[in-house]
N, C-alpha and C positions, 0 to 999 in steps of 0.2 A: 446374611452374608457380610463379611467385613468390608468396611468402607475403604475406598482407594483415594488417597489424597494427591491431587494434582497441583503443582506449583507452576504458575505462569509468570514470566518476567518480560514485560514489554519494555521498549525504550521510551523515554519521555518525548514523544512526538505524536501529535494528534491522530494522524492516520494509522500509525503503527499500533498505538494504544487501543483505539476503538475497535480495530479489526481483531486484535487478540482477545479483548473482552468478549466480543461477539462469538468468536470461535470457542472460547471457554464455556460461554452460555449454551451454545449448541451441544457441546459434549455433555453438559449437565442435564439438559432436557432429554437427551438421548438415553441416558442411563442414570437413574437415581443413586446407584451405588457409588458414583463419583462425588467427591467434594472438591472444591477448587478455591485456591487463594491466589489473588493477584498481588505480587510484590511490587509496590510502587516506589520508583526512584524519585525522590524529591527534585524539583526543578523550579527555578524562580518564576517562570511564566506558565507552568503546567501543574496546577494544584491537584491534590488527590481528588479523583472524581467522586461525587456524591452517589450513594447507592440509589439505584432506580427501583421503582416498584415492579418493573418488568424483569429485574434480575432474579434468578432463582434464590431460594433461601440458603442453598448450600454453596453460594458464591460469596466470598468475602474479600475485602481489600485490606492489605497490611502495608503501612507506610514505613519504609526503611529510615534510619537516622539521617539527619541532615549532615552532609559533609561539605568541606570546602571544594567546590568544583574545579576542574582544570581551567586554565586560562584560555579563553577562546582565541583562535588565530584567524584574523579576518581574511587571510590568504588561503585558508583551507575550507573544505566543505564540512557540513554538519556531521557527516559520518565519522570524522576524526574525533570531534568533540565527544560525541556520544559513545564511541568505542572506549575512549579514555575514561569517561565517566563511569561506565559499567565496570571497567577494570578496578576502579577504586572501591567498588562495593562488594568485591568478592568475599571478604571475611564476614561482612554483614549478611550477605545472601546465605552463606553457609550456616551461620548462626540461626537465621530465620527458618531455613528448611529443616534443620535439626529440631528446633522447637516445635515446628508444625508436623513433624514426623512425615515429611513428604515422601511419596513413593515414586513419583515421576516428575521430571522437570521439563517444562516447555519454554523455550527462550526465543527471543527475536533473532533474526539472522545477522544482526549487528552486535549480538551479545555472546559470541562464541567463546569468549574468555571464561564464561561461566561453566563450560564443559568440565573444566578442572575441578570445580566445586562438586559437581555431580559425581565425577570419578572418585573423589576423595570420600564421598558419602556412600558410594556403591549403588547409586540409582541411575536409571537410564535418562538420556537427554533426547528430546525431540526439538528440532529447529523449525520455527514457523516463519516461512517466507511470505511477508505481507504483500510482496509484489508478485510478478508473474514468473512463469517457468523460464522465460527468456532471460530475465535478470539472474535467476539461479544458474542457468547454463553459462552465462558470461563469467560470473564469479567463480564457478567451479573450474572453468577452462583457463582462467587467467594465469595460474602458475605455469601452464604449458606455453601459453602465448608469451609469457615473460621470458622464457628461455629461447623461444624461436625468433622473437622480434626484438631487436636491440634498440630501435628508435622509439621515441615517444609516439603514441597514437596520433597526437595532434599534429605531428610532422608528416604523417602519411596522407598526402593530398589525394592521390588518385587510387591508392591501393584499397582493396576490399579485404575484410577480415573473415576468416572461416571459423565459426564456432559450431561444434557438433549440434545438430538439431535445429539450426537456424539457417536461413538463406544467407548468402554473402552479404555482409553488413559494412557500411561505410564507417570509418573511424569517427566521423562527426556525429554518428548516431549512438555511439557507445556512451555509457554514463560519464558525466563530467569528472567524477572522482578518479577515473583512471586515465585521463587525458595525458598526464605526464608522469613519468617514473620518479621524478624529483619530488612529487607531492607525498605528504604523509598519508593522504587518503589512498593512494595507490598501494602503499605498503600494507595498510589495514585491509584493503580488499583482497590482497594476496593472502593475508593471514586468515581472514574469514573463509575464503574459498578453500584453503587447505584443510581447515578444521571441520568443514561440512561433512567430510567423509567419516569423522569420528562419532557422529551422532547415531543414535538407534534408528532414527527415521527423520525424514524431512516432509513437512506439511506445506502445501502451496495453495495460495488463494487464486486458483484458476480452475478450469474444467477441460476435460480431454478434448471435447469437440472444438475448442478454440485453439489449443496448443498441442495437438496430437503428436506431430513430428518431434517437437522439443521434449515432451514428456517421455516419448518412446526412447529417445536418445539418452535422456537422463537416467532412465531405468536400467541402462546397461552399466552405469557406474554406481548408482544408488539402489540398493536392494529394496529398501522400504521407502517409497515415495508416495505421498498421498495428496492427490489433487481434489480438494473438497469444496472448491468455490462454486459460485460466488458466495463469499462471506460478507454480508452486508448488515450494517447496524440500522435497523428500521425503527428504533425507539422514538416515540413522540412524547412531548410533555403533555401531561394530562390537563384537560380544561384550558388549553392554551393554543391559540392559532396565530401565527405571525402575521403582522399587518400586511406584508407584501402579498400574502395569499388572497387577501380581499381584492387587491388590484388584479391579480391573475383571474379571479372568478369572473371579472367583467370583460375578459378578452376572448376573442373567438378561438376555437379549437386549433391547436398546432400553429398558432400565429406569432408566438413570442420566442425571440432568441434570448437565451439565458447566458450571461457572461459571468464567470466566476473562476478565480485562479488559486483557490486554496488558501490556507491560513498564512502562508508565507509569500503569497503573490504580491509583488510590488513593481511599480513602473515609475520612471522619471516623468517630469512634466511634459516634455516634448512628445513622448510616446502616448501619454494620456490624451493629449490634444489630438494626435493623429487617430487614436482609437475612437474618440468622440466623433471626429469628422467622418470616419468610415461608417460608423453606426448610423449617423444621421443621414448620410448620402444613400445608404441602402434602402431607407424608407420602411424598414421592418420595425415592428413593435419589439421592445426590448426590456429586459430586467438586468441591469448591470450592477453587480455587487463587487465592491472593492473598498478596502479601508485606506485611509490616508489621502483622500482625493481633495481635501480642503484647499481651495485656491488654485487648483490645477486644471479644472475644466474650462473650456472656452467660454468667454463671456456670453451669457444669455442661453447657454446650451440647455439647461434644465427647463427654463421657461418656454423655449421654443418647442421642446419635445414633451411638454407636460401631458398631452393627450396620447402620445405615442409610446412613451416609455417612462421608466422609473430608474433613478440612480440610488442605490442603497449603500450607505457608507459604513455599514457594520455587517456582521455575519448574518446569514439567513439559514433556515433548515433546508439544506441542499436536497436531501432525499424527498422531502415533501414537495419542493419546487419541481424536481425532475418528474415526479409522479403526477403532476397536475396536467389536466387535459389541454391547457392552453399552451404548454411549452412544446415547441416544434424543433428546437435546435439548441445545442450547448457548445459555447466557446469555452474550452477547458485547457488547463495547464497539463492535462494528461497524467495527473496523479492516478495511481492504480485504483484506489477506492472510487474515484470519480468515474473512471472508465467502466468499472464493474456496475456501478449504479446506473449509468447511462444505458448500458446494454440491458440491464434488468427491466428498465422502463421503456426501452425501445426508442431512445432519443438519439438521433444522429449528432455527430460531434465535428467541430472544427478544431484542429490541433494548434495550440499555442504553447509548446513546451518551454519550461523555464529552467529547471535544475534536476539534479539526481539522474534517474533513468528515464526521465520524461521524453527526451529526444528519441530514445529507442522505442518507447511506447508509441509515440506519434508515428514513427516509421512503420511499425507493425500495424497500427490501426488503419493507415492509408494504403500501404503497399501489399500487405498480406491478408488482412481481414476484411478490408473494404467497408469499414464502419465509420470512416472519418474523411472529412474534406481537408486537404492540406493547405496550411498557411506556412509559407517558407520562412522559417525563423532561424537566423544565424546564431550559433552558440556564442560568438564573440560579443563581449559587452559593448554597449554603446551603439549598436546597429538598430536604427529605428525603422519600423515597418510603416510604410506610408498609408494614408487613408484610402487611396485608390485600391491597394491590395486588400485592405480590410473590408472595404465595401464589396469587392468582388467575392471575397471568401464568404461573407455573411449571406450574400445572394445565393451563392452555390449551395451553402449549407441548408437554406430554407427551401430551395427549389430542386436540388439534385435527387432524382427519383431512385437511381441505382443504390446510392448509399442508404436511403430511407428503407428500401426493400430489404437490403442486407441486414440492417439493424433490427428490423422486425423479425427476421428469421432468427437472429441470434437471441432476441428476447425470448422466443419460444424455446430455443435450444438450452439456454442457461437455466431457465426455470425447470425444464424437464430434468436437467442434470442433478438437481438437488432433491427432486421428489423420489419417493420409493421406487426402486428399479432403475433410477438414473445413474450415470457414471460417477458423479460426485457422491451420491448416496452410498454406492457400493464401496467407494474408496474410504468414505467415512466409517463404514462398518468395519473395514479392514483395519483402520487405525484403532478403533475401540478394542477389537479382538487382540491386536498386538500389545496394547497397553495392559490388558488382562494377562496376556502370556508372560510379559516381562515381570509382572508382579508375582505370578506363580513361581517363576524361575528364581526370583530374588528370595522369596520365602523358602524355597527348597534349598538354595545355597546357604542361607543363614542357618537353616535347620541342620545341614550337614556340618557347618562350622561349629555349631553348638554341640553336636554329637561328638565331634573330634575332641573338643575341649573337655567335655565330661569324661571321655575315655582316658584322658591324660591324668585325671584325678585318681 
């Protein structure tokens, strides 16, 4: 049977890239007739990933040419920069897809400008939403909200926003990129939301049991929507075990609170000192992971807590840490990959959202899904959370039985979803069938065109 070539284009952001590579890998394991190429957009602090021994043989990486990137705007969010960056690469993406004879294009949900390329080449586009269905619902509904609401969302103090498929949501919980209509990011979110409807299908890293109402609502506007999550990258380096794991081995079961805020998580010195104070006052064992802490911790903090905790000033293998029996709670920035990983391993979370859609994720985790303990975090910059609040949050995280029970329920549910017979497995099967269907239609159409041309001769 003829191979079907899938082209994947993630954006240069760690969480987006890893999730798309894992999704491509799952497709290839599912059916060997697929081959896949990841087109890598060069970025100064995001090099081309090295091929892993766990990657299938029919998965390859192709680096696009280096171009002069757009000038970053410190007053705008990363979504603006990456949308402009992807736009620059349109001719090079077209050239690469043509050279690789790509049959299907799968793009990140911030790369919708590339739908133009697929249309020019006559191939279908699928959009991969590395976040949740709630994020997709907000972006899809934003053009309607833009016409109905003339104020900036950040100006709506008491109002609640209605998004189909979601409970009434506070404007403060919406993604930071759409807080003000004056921001370029707002315009880009509008653009992407409008273009979602042009895709052949939308793939979402979630599962029906978690976001049933949202997915049901989305299916009324999107004919082909595939909830195939959790998509998790479980790759481990062979013959290597991080040093922090040895410390965890020595700790009692579910006794350690793990604090980690993603690759972009940073805090000022005042907040770091309050965080340290809260952790210390809680009396809980801890593994605190954060870069850039040099000279910011309270004097003597590490020495005083040497028996009780570890401060790690470089990245650690998060999946391995969350899977360890000693970890009993996770203080997280609420990035979607982190939420999915925590649910997969049944680890309750305390919410400390920082940017992007993380405030919305935190709201859902606490108010709707019951899998998180709330730490009240103001979106406004410069607001420092005091050590007393952090202490109370950590204690609740490690002792709150209702959240722990709910997380263990979701652990079972999300694992069942991806197994044979589960909701995500069935959705994944539907995606594969649709990809074969569009390939057959494309071949048929090309054959008809060829027949017409020959008839003219």
